N, C-alpha and C positions, 0 to 999 in steps of 0.2 A: 504493498499500498503506499503510496506516495505522500510525502509530506502535504501540509498546505497550512496557509495563513504566512504568520511574521517569521516563523522559523524557516519556512523553504526560501523567501526572500532575502532573508540575512546570510543563508548559505550561499545563494544565487550570487548575491552582492559580493559576500567575500571572494568567491570564485572570480567574478569578473574583475575585481580589483586587482588580484594577484596577476591573471592574463594582461592586465594592462601594463603594469610593472614591469613584467619580462618583454612585453611587446616592444615597451619603450626602449628597454636597455639593448635588446638585440637589434631594435632597428637604427639605434643610435649609432651603435658597433658597426653595421652593417655601411651606412652612411660613410664614416669615417673611411672604412675599408676600400671602398669603390671611390671615394677622392683619389686615395694615395694611387690605386690602381691606375685612373684612369691620368694623374701626375705623370706615372711611368710611362705609361703609352703614349702619351702627348710629350714628351721629353724634349724629342726632336724635331717639332711640329711648330715653327713661329708662330704659324696663324691662329693657334687653338687658343683662347685665353682662359684665364679663370672662369670668367662666366659660362663659358661653353664647357666649361669641366662640371659647374654646379649643376648646369643644365641636364647633362648628360645623367648625372648622379641622381637628382629628381625624377627624370622620366623613367629609369632603370628601378629604381627603387622599389615601386609597387611589386613588381616582378618578382625582384628577389625578397620581399616581404612574404609574399603568396608563397615561396616555395619553405619560408621558416616559420610559417604557421604551425604547422604537425608539431614542431620543437615548442613552439610558443604555448600550445596548449597543453603538451606535455610537464614543461617545467612551470606554468603558471598552475597547474592542477597540484602538484607537487607543494610548491610554495603554499597555496591556500590551505592544503590539507595539513601542513607542516606548522602552519601557524593556529590551525585551529587545535593540533593536538598538543602541541607547546603551552596553549592558554587551557588545557584541559577542558574546552567545550567539547572535544568529541567524548571525553571519558564523561563528562555530564550526560550527552546524550544518549551515549549507550545503557548509562544507567538508569535513564527514564524509559529505557525499554524501545529504543531508536535503531532498528536494524541499519547495517552497511548498506543496504540496498535504497534506505530510504533516506540515509543521509548523502548518498551519492547522486540522487535523484536530480536535485536542482541543476549539480552540476554537470550531469548529462543532459539533462533538457537544454541548458543553455548552450552548451557546445555543440549539440545538434541543431539548433537555430541559427547558431552564428556561422556554422557549415553550410546551411543552406543559402544564408545571407551572403556569403565569400562568392559562392559559385554562381548567384542570381545578379547581384549589385556589383560586389567589390572587383571580381575579373574583368567585367565589360570595361569598366574605367582602368583596370591596369592595363588590359589589352590596347585600349585606345592609348595610353602613354608608352607601352612598349611598341607600337606600329612609328609612332613618333620618334622614339629612341633610335629604331633602325633605322630611318631617314636622316636623323643627324650624327649618328654613329658613321654610315656610309659616307656623308658629306665630309666628314672633319676626320675621321680615324681609317676606314678601308679605303676611302677614294673612289669608291663607287656604289650604287645602291642594287637591291636584287635585279638581276637579268631576267627572271621568268614571272609572267603572273599568269595564273590561269581563270578565266570569268565563265560565266554563262554564254558571252560570244565567242569563245575558243580560246586558244593559248596565243598569248604574246611573248615574244624572247627578243632579247638584244645580245648580238656578240661584238666585239672591236675588230676590227678590219683596217689595218694600215694606219692611214691618216684620216680615217672616217669609222664608220659604225654601221652594219646593218641589223634592220629592226625585221622580225618575222611575226607572221600572224598565220594561225592556222586554224581551220573552222573545228575539226577533230586531231585527235592523238592517239596512237596506238603503242604499245610496250616502252609505257612511262615517259612518253615525250621523243624518244629517238625516231618515230614512225610518224611523220606528218602528212595529213590528207587537207586537200584544198589548200594550199598552202600560198602565200604570197611573201617574197623577200624585197624589200626597201632598202637602197645603200644610199646613205649621205657622207658627205665629204666637209670637215668644221659645222658638223651637227644640221646645218641648214640647207646645204647646196643636194639636190636630188642628183644622181647619178646612173642611178639602174632601177629598174623593176623587174622581178621575174615572179610569172605566174604557172604552177605546176599542180598536176592533179596529186602528186605525192612526191615527198621527200623524205631521204631515209639517212640518218646519220651514219656515216663511214668512219674507219680512220682517216682524220684528217680533211673531209671533206662533206658535203651533202650532195646525194645523189639522187637526181632531179627524173621523172618522167613524166613526158608530153610538158614540157617546158615553153613559156611564151616569154621571151627576152626583148623588153623596151629600154633603149637608153634614148639621151634626150636629143630630140632633131632627127631621129635615125628611125625607119621601118621595123616594126615587130620581127623579129626572128623567133621561129618554130624549132624547137629539138625535141627528138623522140627520149634523147639520153643528153642531161646536162648536170656537169659536176661544179660546185662551188665549194672554193677553199673555206675551211674552218679551223679555229683551233677549240673549240668547244668538244667536249668530252661527255659521257654517259655521267659521271660521276659529278662532271660541274654542272649538267641540268638538275640530278638529283638534289645538290647541295646549294640550289639557286634559290628554292622556296623560301619564304620569309618563315622563321620560327613558329609553330603553333601558338605561342604565347601571344602573337600579334591580334588571333583571332580571339572573339568574346565566346563565351557556352552559347550565345543565342545563335551565333554564324557559324559556329562548327560544324553541325549537321549539313548545312544547305553548301559548305564550301567542300565538304568531304563528298557529298553526291558529284558535285561540279568535278572535282579531280575524277572520281570515277569514271565519269561518263567520259572524260578526256582520256582515257588509258594510264592513269596513275593508280596508285595502291593505295595512297592515302594512310600509309600503317602510323605513322607518326601522328598525324593527327587525328586518328582514331584513338589510339593509345593515351592521348593528351585530355580528349573526350570523356573518355573512361576514367580517367582519373580524377578528373573534375568530378564526374558522379560520384566517386568513389570520397570525395572528401569529407563529407559530413559523418561518415561510418568512420574515418581515418582519424577524426576529432574523438569521436565518442572512445574510440579504441584507446586514444591516448590517455584518458581521465581514467579508465579503468588501469591501465598501466600505472600511472601515477598513483593509485589509491594502492595499488598492490605493492607498488616499492615504498610507499610513505606510512602507510597507518602500521602497518607490520612493522616495519623496521625501527622507525621511531618511538611505538610505543616501548620497545624492548631496549630503548637508550642508543640504537646504533645511529648516531648521527652518520658517521662516516660511512656506514654502509648504504645509508641513505643516498647521500649524494652519489657514490659510486655507481649505485643500482640507477639512479635517475640517467646520470651520463651514460652508462653503459646502454640501457635503453636507447637512447636518443641514436645513438652511433650505430647501433642494431638495425634499428628501423629505417635510419640513412642507407645503410648497406645493401638492407634487403631490398628496400625500393629502387635504390639506384640498378641493383642486379637484374631484378625483376624486369624493369622498364629497356634494358639492355638486350635483353633475352625476347622481351616481348615487339620490340623496332625490328630483330633480325628475322621474326617468325619461328624461333626456337619452342616458344610458349606461346597459346592462345594469347591475344588481345585482352580479352576479360581477366584470364588469370593473373596476368604480367599488373593490370590494374587495381584488382581487387583481392588478391591475395596479403598484402601487407596493412591493411585494416582489417581482412578477415582475422590474421594470424595473431594480430595485437589484440584485437576484440576477445579471440576466444582464451588466450594466454591470460588476460585480465581479467576474464571473468572467472577462470578457473582460480585464481590466486584471489580473487574477493570468496569466492564459494569457502576457500580454505580459510580466509580469514573468520568469515562469520562464523563457520562449523568450529572452528578451534577459538 
């Protein structure tokens, strides 16, 4: 049975305060580390001012914060339970007949609601800032923006070509972008001077060139020439095409399903995007699991006077969770394990382990 009234509100407020403290500390440390990292990366770039570095840090901070939130929930819950234990409030509650499940219910409810808010509201804001960060970083640090974009109108691609560039548009793509259908190549010099247009029924990326079929080549002030086979040199590779997509973090939870469908319609597997979507869906479960793990490592150890074990148990839980999530994601991207398992396994394992420990605490 869940707690009601003032006690539930008090416990929920204590949990929120502890989470806020941990969040503030970790975000501040992350911001400092990010500033130092951007200073290092821009040490040889005279056109990058400290204002640009602050802008990069501000735009990238929400994405980094979302990555930290599971640890924020873990250490925030541990701090809350530790404070309640040290003040003997937990002892009084247990003496009054309140079970561990009732005591944890407010924190579990807050973590679940907070997880839903993160996915549906905070994530879209962070995605918008991450998208802007990609543009600014491409301008000042990488020297280029993403060279590939997939929309409902087809695929757009850009490649360097000597003193100019070639812009490619295809209505459809196959084999993850190396086999283009109904494709047009536009060649420009100095970004604004048109020098050539090629329309082809099909273009396939080979080693060092595009091989086209039924190509119509148009040059300025010259008649159109038709080729059954036409080769256009390129420095693009399959790996470059795969790495040219903007990170999934630049797309919000609400945009991801449609974008994944668009990618699949254009011949792309969209593994990274699907994995990221399921990781977002699993966020509330992961937050709840963190509260259970915090209760398991804090309530038992502190009650027995094991302050050092309490700290060590929390740190190890965080690192083990991070390692497991990282490994599962890597296997999910490569296709060695199903995407559903890679995204949901960390939260499920943490939930089962934490629940088991709380059962032991309650029975003991």
